N, C-alpha and C positions, 0 to 999 in steps of 0.2 A: 507631334512632327506631321498628324499629316493634316492639321490645320495648318502649319507655314508655309505650306506647299500647292497646297487646290484653295483654291474658293469654295465658301458652302453654297453658294447660287450654282457655280459652275456642275453643282452636282442637283440641285434642290431645284433649279429652273426646268434641264430636260424631263428630269421625272414629271413637273407638273405638267409638260406639256406631251407629254406621252401620256402619262392619268386623263389630259382631255382628249384626247386623240380618241380612244380608244373606250372612253366613256361615251364617247359622239356616236362610236360605229357600233358598241351595243345597244344603244337609244334604235340607231336605224336599226339594227337583227332583232328588235323585237316588236317594231311596227308605233314606236310615236316617233319617230322624222318618217314622214313619205310621202314618195316620189322627189321633188326637187325643192321641199322645204329647205328654208334655209342655206340651199344651193347658191352659186353666184353667175345670173342671168347679165350677157353684157345689154347695154343700153338700155335694159325692163328696170323701172325706178322697183319693184317688189325682187327682184334682182341683188339689189345694193345691200341685202343682210346677208347676203353670202360673202361681203369684204370680211367679214367677220366670225362668219362661223362656217364658210365651206371649206376652210384649212382643218377643223375638228372632221368633217365627215369623210369617207370614201367606197369605194362602192363594192369591193370584197374582202377576203381575209389578205391575199396576196398585195392587193390595192395599200392596204396599211401598211401592212408589214412589210414595204419598200421603202416607205416612206418613214416610218418608225425607227431605223437606223441610223440612216445618214443625218437624220434631224435633231436626235440624242450626241448623238457625235461633235456635228455644227456648233450644237449651241454649248457645248459643253467648253466647245473650242473658243468661241466667243466671250463668254463669261470667265473664260479663264487666265483671257491673255490680252482681252479689253474691257474689263472689270468696271471704269468708268465709262466707257462708252456702250457698254450691250443691252443697255434698260434701252436710248435713245433709236438704236439700231434694231436693236429685235420692232419696238413698238412702229416703229416706224414704217420698219420695211417690209411688214406686214401689213400694214392699213393702207402703205401706197400701193407694194404690187397689189391688192386684191382690185382697185381701185384705175390703177391701168388698163387690167385684165376688161374689170365691167366699161371703159370707155373702148375699145377696141371692136370692132364691128364685125359679126362672122365674116370671116373670108375663101374664097371660094377660087382656089390656085390650079388644080388638076381637075376641074370639067363637071364636079358631083354640086351641087344645089346647094349652097347656100343657110345653115339652116342655127338658128336661136339654140343654145344648146346649156344645159343645165354642167357647171363648173365643182366640182369637190375634188377636195384633196389640200394637202402640205406640201407638194412637191412644186410650187411656188416659190415656199417660203423657206425648201429647201436651198432652190436655185441662188434667192437672192442673198441667205447664207454663204455658201461656197463662194460663192462672187467676191459678196464680201470681204473676207478672209483670204482671198488669194490675193484682190487688187491693193488690200487695205496695205499690205507688208511690204508691198512696191513702189508703192506710195510713198511712202515712211521710210524705207530702204534702211530698217531695223534688222540685225543680226537675228535676233530671236524672234519676230516677228515674219524675216520672210522663212524661217525653216516650217513654219505653220502656212507660211503659201504652200511649200514647194509639199508639206504632208495632202495637203487637199487636194495639190494638184494630181499628186498619187493617187491620192486612193479613189477621187471625185472626177479625175480629170476627162472621163470619156460622157461626162452630164455635159460639154460642148452641142452633143450634138442634136439633147432634147430641145436646142433652143431652133429648131428645124422641125418643120411638116414630115411626119412620117410618112408620108405620099413623096417624098420626095427620095427617100432610099427601096421602096417598098411600092410593090404594084398591088395595090388591097380592091379585097373585092365591095367592103364600102370604108365611108370615113371612117378616121380611126378616129378611136377616144380620146386620144394622149393631147392634152390641152398645152399642145407648145407655144401658145401666144401667154398661159402660164409662167413655161419655162423663160422664154424672154421675156418680159416684163419681170420675175423674178431676178434675170440677171441685168440688168440694164439700171435699175433700183439697187442692186447692190455694187455694181461699180462705183452708181454714182454718190451713193452713201459714205464709199469708201474714197471717193477724191475729197467731199465736201466735208466727212473730218478728215483729212490726213493730217492735219496741224493740230488737232482737239485733242488733248492732254497727252502727248510726245512723253519718253520718259529720255530724262536730260542725259547725255551721253559720259558715260565717267572717264576721264584723263587722270592717270595716275601722273602723279609729282613728278615723280622725272621722266615724264613727257613734257616737262615746264619748257627752255630754253636755257633759261639762267637757273635753273637750278642748283642749289648746290646743299649738301647735308657736311657740316661740320663732324659730328657723328659717326656719319659715312665715313668721308674722308680718314677719319682717326680708325677706324678697322680696316678699312683700307691697304692704309701703312704701316701697323700690325702688322696684318700678314703679310707684308712685302715682308718684314722683317724676319718672320715667322718661317719661309718659305723659301728662301733667296734663290733654290734650284727650279725654283717654278721659270726664274726669272734671267736665267743664261743665255747668255748671248747663244743662238748655234752654231757650232765651230764650219768657218766658209775653207774650202779650197784658196788656196795660196793662191795668188797670179803672177805668174809666170813672166816674168822678164823677157822683152824679147831678143834682146842681148843676150843674156843669160843662155837663152836656148841656142843660137847661133853658135855660142864658146861653144856648149857642149858637143854640139854637127861636128866643130873643128876640129873639138881632141879623138873626137872618136877616129 
């Protein structure tokens, strides 16, 4: 029964992703990956490898824990409700999000000195998945997928604030270590993929036979006639008040 309701990839892919993330974190912890090795560094050629590897690296236990639950949940929804689109969305979303982040120069909006930073973490992919799932349901206007959109909005709607610099909301003593550029890139890529794939592998809307204007079934008609014959009391006219003639009413008044 479980096989008929849940796609096997919807369980395996999140597990594989989590395994890779925690393996990368373990390698960092034992010193196998040091400093900015494997991270994404914008506009630096050596930082291009971070397009592939940076989502598997995290700064600390809190960082990887905060990304593990949403990426597992969103990947499950992607592979469960978009089984034919899941692979290209996940692959292109991962690569393009990383490339967009790499192409963005360091930005200075609040007076701090702009500096090249090592960007790690899977939050860009989290944003890509969340925005794809939300907008894809809206673009497709499918009831089932709209339910997924509402689910994503309910649990991850607060992600919208992450696409803005943290300095916009708080006065910080030092520049924020949260990469809002990765969040914004993931959001833009997710919306773009939802728009590009909006007509791919759409389920045909089921239309019941009685919804057709010229529908007629001899069998149904026969059953209906038999029901009328067997239950005539259900089709009796309701008793109605006799309409009183005005002249009769005047005669009654005169006799009184």
